[in-house]
C-alpha positions as CSV (number, residue, x, y, z in Angstrom):
1,M,2.9,9.4,-25.4
2,L,2.2,7.1,-28.3
3,K,4.8,4.8,-30.0
4,I,4.3,2.4,-32.7
5,F,6.5,-0.7,-33.1
6,K,6.9,-3.2,-36.0
7,S,6.5,-6.1,-33.5
8,F,6.1,-7.0,-29.9
9,G,9.8,-7.0,-29.5
10,G,9.7,-3.2,-29.5
11,Y,13.1,-2.9,-31.3
12,I,11.9,-1.3,-34.5
13,E,9.8,1.9,-34.2
14,I,7.7,2.8,-37.3
15,P,5.9,6.1,-38.1
16,Q,2.7,4.5,-39.3
17,A,0.6,1.5,-38.0
18,E,0.7,-1.7,-40.1
19,Q,-0.6,-5.3,-39.8
20,D,0.6,-7.1,-36.6
21,C,2.2,-4.0,-35.2
22,W,2.2,-3.0,-31.6
23,I,1.1,0.5,-30.3
24,N,2.2,1.5,-26.8
25,V,0.3,4.3,-25.3
26,V,1.2,5.8,-22.0
27,D,-0.4,8.9,-20.4
28,P,-2.0,9.9,-23.7
29,S,-2.8,13.6,-24.6
30,P,-6.2,14.6,-25.8
31,A,-4.7,14.5,-29.5
32,E,-3.5,11.0,-29.0
33,I,-6.8,9.8,-27.5
34,L,-8.5,11.4,-30.7
35,R,-6.0,9.6,-33.0
36,L,-6.8,6.3,-31.3
37,Q,-10.6,6.8,-31.9
38,E,-10.4,8.2,-35.5
39,E,-7.3,6.4,-37.1
40,F,-7.4,3.0,-35.2
41,R,-11.2,2.9,-34.5
42,V,-10.9,2.2,-30.8
43,P,-14.3,2.7,-29.2
44,A,-14.3,5.8,-26.9
45,D,-15.9,3.8,-24.0
46,L,-13.0,1.4,-24.0
47,I,-10.4,4.2,-23.8
48,Q,-12.4,5.8,-20.9
49,D,-12.6,2.5,-19.0
50,I,-8.9,1.9,-19.3
51,L,-8.0,5.4,-18.2
52,D,-10.4,5.1,-15.2
53,M,-8.2,4.5,-12.1
54,D,-10.8,2.4,-10.4
55,E,-11.7,0.1,-13.4
56,R,-11.7,-3.6,-12.6
57,S,-9.7,-6.3,-14.4
58,R,-11.7,-8.0,-17.1
59,Y,-11.6,-9.9,-20.4
60,E,-14.0,-9.1,-23.2
61,V,-14.3,-10.2,-26.8
62,D,-16.5,-8.5,-29.5
63,D,-16.9,-9.0,-33.2
64,D,-14.5,-6.1,-34.1
65,W,-12.1,-6.1,-31.0
66,S,-11.0,-7.9,-27.9
67,L,-10.0,-6.3,-24.6
68,I,-8.0,-7.4,-21.6
69,I,-7.7,-5.2,-18.6
70,L,-5.3,-6.2,-15.8
71,R,-4.4,-4.0,-12.9
72,I,-0.7,-3.4,-12.4
73,P,1.3,-2.0,-9.4
74,V,2.8,1.5,-9.6
75,E,4.7,3.7,-7.3
76,S,2.5,6.6,-6.0
77,E,2.7,9.2,-3.2
78,H,-1.0,10.0,-3.4
79,N,-2.2,10.8,0.2
80,G,1.1,9.3,1.5
81,V,0.4,5.8,0.1
82,P,3.7,4.7,-1.5
83,F,2.1,2.1,-4.0
84,N,-1.1,1.8,-5.8
85,T,-2.6,-0.2,-8.6
86,L,-4.2,1.0,-12.0
87,P,-5.4,-0.5,-15.1
88,L,-3.4,-1.6,-18.1
89,G,-5.5,-2.2,-21.2
90,I,-4.6,-4.6,-24.2
91,I,-6.7,-4.0,-27.1
92,N,-6.6,-6.0,-30.4
93,I,-8.4,-4.4,-33.2
94,K,-8.2,-5.3,-36.9
95,G,-4.7,-7.1,-36.4
96,I,-3.2,-4.2,-34.3
97,T,-2.4,-4.7,-30.7
98,I,-2.7,-1.5,-28.6
99,T,-1.5,-1.3,-24.9
100,L,-2.9,1.7,-23.0
101,C,-2.1,2.9,-19.5
102,S,-2.8,6.3,-17.8
103,T,0.7,6.7,-16.4
104,T,4.2,5.5,-16.6
105,N,4.8,2.1,-15.0
106,E,7.5,-0.6,-14.7
107,V,5.4,-3.3,-16.5
108,L,5.8,-1.5,-19.8
109,P,8.2,1.4,-19.4
110,L,8.5,3.6,-22.4
111,E,12.4,3.7,-22.3
112,Q,12.5,-0.2,-22.3
113,S,9.3,-1.5,-23.4
114,S,10.5,-4.8,-24.8
115,L,9.4,-8.0,-23.0
116,Y,11.9,-10.1,-25.0
117,R,15.3,-9.2,-23.7
118,G,18.1,-10.7,-25.7
119,Q,15.9,-11.4,-28.7
120,N,16.6,-9.1,-31.6
121,H,14.2,-10.6,-34.2
122,L,10.7,-9.7,-34.9
123,I,7.9,-11.4,-32.7
124,H,4.3,-11.4,-33.7
125,D,2.9,-13.7,-31.1
126,E,0.1,-11.7,-29.5
127,V,-0.8,-14.5,-26.9
128,N,2.8,-14.8,-25.8
129,F,3.0,-11.0,-25.4
130,I,-0.2,-10.9,-23.2
131,I,1.0,-13.8,-21.0
132,K,4.4,-12.1,-20.5
133,L,2.7,-8.9,-19.5
134,F,1.0,-10.9,-16.7
135,L,4.3,-12.5,-15.7
136,R,6.0,-9.1,-15.6
137,S,3.2,-7.7,-13.6
138,G,3.4,-10.5,-11.1
139,S,7.1,-10.0,-10.8
140,T,6.5,-6.3,-10.2
141,Y,4.0,-7.0,-7.5
142,L,6.5,-9.4,-5.7
143,R,9.2,-6.8,-5.9
144,Y,7.0,-4.0,-4.5
145,L,5.9,-6.4,-1.8
146,K,9.4,-6.9,-0.6
147,T,9.8,-3.1,-0.5
148,I,6.7,-2.9,1.6
149,N,8.0,-5.5,4.0
150,Q,11.3,-3.6,4.4
151,Q,9.5,-0.3,5.0
152,T,7.2,-2.0,7.5
153,A,10.3,-3.4,9.4
154,R,11.6,0.1,9.7
155,I,8.4,1.5,10.9
156,E,8.2,-1.3,13.5
157,D,11.6,-0.3,14.8
158,E,10.6,3.3,15.0
159,L,7.4,2.3,16.8
160,E,9.4,0.4,19.5
161,R,11.4,3.5,20.2
162,S,8.7,6.3,20.0
163,I,5.3,4.7,20.2
164,Q,3.5,7.7,18.5
165,N,0.5,7.9,16.3
166,R,2.7,9.1,13.4
167,E,4.2,5.6,13.1
168,L,0.8,4.0,13.3
169,N,-0.4,6.2,10.4
170,K,2.6,5.0,8.4
171,L,1.6,1.4,9.1
172,L,-1.9,2.2,8.0
173,K,-0.6,3.5,4.6
174,M,1.3,0.3,4.2
175,E,-1.9,-1.6,5.0
176,K,-3.8,0.4,2.4
177,C,-1.1,-0.7,-0.2
178,L,-1.6,-4.3,0.7
179,V,-5.4,-3.9,0.3
180,Y,-5.0,-2.5,-3.2
181,F,-2.6,-5.3,-4.1
182,I,-5.0,-8.1,-2.8
183,T,-8.0,-6.6,-4.6
184,S,-6.2,-6.3,-7.9
185,L,-4.4,-9.6,-7.7
186,K,-7.8,-11.4,-7.1
187,A,-9.3,-9.6,-10.2
188,N,-6.2,-10.5,-12.3
189,E,-6.5,-14.1,-11.1
190,I,-10.0,-14.2,-12.6
191,V,-8.9,-12.8,-15.9
192,L,-6.0,-15.3,-16.1
193,A,-8.6,-18.1,-15.5
194,K,-10.8,-16.8,-18.2
195,L,-7.9,-16.3,-20.6
196,R,-6.8,-19.9,-20.1
197,N,-10.3,-21.3,-20.7
198,S,-10.8,-19.2,-23.9
199,L,-7.3,-20.0,-25.4
200,K,-7.0,-23.6,-24.2
201,R,-7.3,-25.1,-27.7
202,N,-5.1,-22.5,-29.4
203,L,-2.0,-22.5,-26.9
204,N,1.2,-24.0,-28.0
205,E,3.4,-25.7,-25.5
206,L,5.5,-22.7,-24.8
207,N,2.6,-20.3,-24.2
208,E,0.8,-23.0,-22.1
209,D,3.9,-23.2,-19.8
210,L,4.1,-19.4,-19.6
211,L,0.5,-19.2,-18.7
212,E,0.9,-21.7,-15.9
213,D,3.9,-19.6,-14.6
214,A,1.9,-16.4,-14.9
215,I,-0.9,-18.0,-12.7
216,I,1.6,-19.3,-10.2
217,E,3.3,-15.9,-10.1
218,N,0.0,-14.1,-9.6
219,K,-1.0,-16.6,-6.8
220,Q,2.3,-16.2,-5.1
221,A,1.9,-12.5,-5.0
222,L,-1.6,-12.7,-3.8
223,E,-0.6,-15.2,-1.0
224,M,2.3,-12.9,0.1
225,S,0.0,-9.8,0.1
226,Q,-2.4,-11.7,2.4
227,I,0.2,-12.9,4.7
228,Y,1.8,-9.4,5.0
229,S,-1.7,-7.9,5.5
230,D,-2.5,-10.3,8.3
231,I,0.8,-9.6,10.0
232,Q,0.4,-5.8,9.6
233,A,-3.1,-6.0,11.0
234,G,-2.0,-8.0,14.1
235,M,1.0,-5.7,14.6
236,M,-1.2,-2.6,14.4
237,D,-3.5,-4.0,17.0
238,A,-0.4,-5.0,19.2
239,F,1.1,-1.6,19.0
240,A,-2.3,0.1,19.6
241,S,-2.7,-1.9,22.7
242,V,0.8,-0.9,23.8
243,I,0.0,2.8,23.2
244,S,-3.2,2.4,25.3
245,N,-1.4,0.6,28.1
246,N,1.4,3.2,28.1
247,L,-1.3,6.0,28.3
248,N,-2.9,4.1,31.2
249,V,0.5,3.8,33.0
250,V,1.1,7.6,32.5
251,M,-2.4,8.4,33.8
252,K,-1.8,6.2,36.9
253,Q,1.5,7.9,37.6
254,L,-0.1,11.4,37.3
255,A,-2.9,10.3,39.6
256,S,-0.3,9.0,42.1
257,I,1.7,12.3,42.0
258,S,-1.6,14.3,42.4
259,I,-2.5,12.2,45.6
260,I,1.0,12.7,47.1
261,L,0.8,16.5,46.4
262,M,-2.6,16.6,48.0
263,I,-1.3,15.5,51.4
264,P,0.9,18.6,52.1
265,T,-1.8,20.7,50.5
266,L,-4.4,19.4,52.9
267,I,-2.1,19.9,55.9
268,A,-1.2,23.5,54.8
269,S,-4.9,24.2,54.2
270,L,-6.0,23.0,57.7
271,Y,-3.4,25.0,59.5
272,G,-3.9,28.0,57.3
273,M,-7.5,28.6,58.6
274,N,-8.3,31.5,60.7
275,V,-9.4,29.5,63.7
276,P,-7.6,28.2,66.8
277,N,-5.4,25.3,65.9
278,H,-3.2,24.9,69.2
279,L,-0.1,25.9,67.3
280,E,-0.7,29.6,66.9
281,S,1.5,30.3,69.9
282,V,4.2,27.9,69.2
283,K,7.5,29.4,67.9
284,W,8.4,26.5,65.7
285,A,4.9,26.0,64.3
286,F,5.7,26.7,60.7
287,P,8.8,24.2,60.6
288,I,6.8,21.6,62.4
289,I,4.1,21.8,59.8
290,I,6.6,21.6,57.0
291,V,8.3,18.6,58.5
292,V,5.0,16.8,59.0
293,S,3.9,17.5,55.5
294,V,7.1,16.1,54.1
295,L,6.9,13.1,56.4
296,M,3.3,12.3,55.4
297,A,4.1,12.8,51.7
298,G,7.2,10.5,52.0
299,L,4.9,7.9,53.7
300,G,2.5,8.1,50.9
301,I,5.3,7.6,48.4
302,F,6.6,4.6,50.4
303,I,3.1,3.0,50.4
304,F,2.5,3.7,46.7
305,R,5.9,2.1,45.9
306,K,5.1,-1.0,47.9
307,K,1.9,-1.4,46.0
308,N,3.7,-0.7,42.7
309,L,1.5,2.4,42.1
310,F,4.3,5.0,41.7
């Protein structure tokens, strides 16, 4: 979907592009991609890079255009992983700013794409718009990290009750989310540093403060991701050890039961042989063998319990 706005406020939608306008493109169709290439002269390789799910964050400047790619968090159920990251591209070409993303997201939602809530006047400050995108991205990361932490706590409660591989697999999916977040946030941190160095002389006081806030927000999200990742790694190791220990306990109990059952089996086997056993003429031979087997098994149980093996 392609929408053209008169300014970065996103309040006034216009049918055709004009100077200092903003074009927001989300999940473009082939026709919209062709329009970007032919009408707005966006290089095809830039579009392909932004639509590539694995594209890294970067900042590039050319004679005719400038490009910023940042990785933003999105909700996703791909392979059971609840959150993922993907590129959001910001292209400035001939006085027109284009934002391009391969899917709907919360950083620039189509139904409420304005980054300037409560401001109903036209805004043409591209630098301010880009910095606020980084700020919004960092806030979205932090909100998703809280959700991951809450889901992890629920999985931990389930693990304490069930101790099954299914819960460990859920924890692994949460760990994958954190790995995606850490990788993307580190790349965004590099882009923010390059952006600050390149715009150092052209930043006004407001944008300079916003850029510092964006850097702090990104750093906070990165640190939280690393902390959660370390906690989850330790928790997975602990629960894996618990599962292994429980398996050892079960195997020990099964071995103890097998030994206890072997005692009456051994006695019955000895007196079941077709050889003289000094009880073949005794009337109460069978009950005697049963009683002896039960007593020997009981003695084995008593010894195992004394040694905490049963």
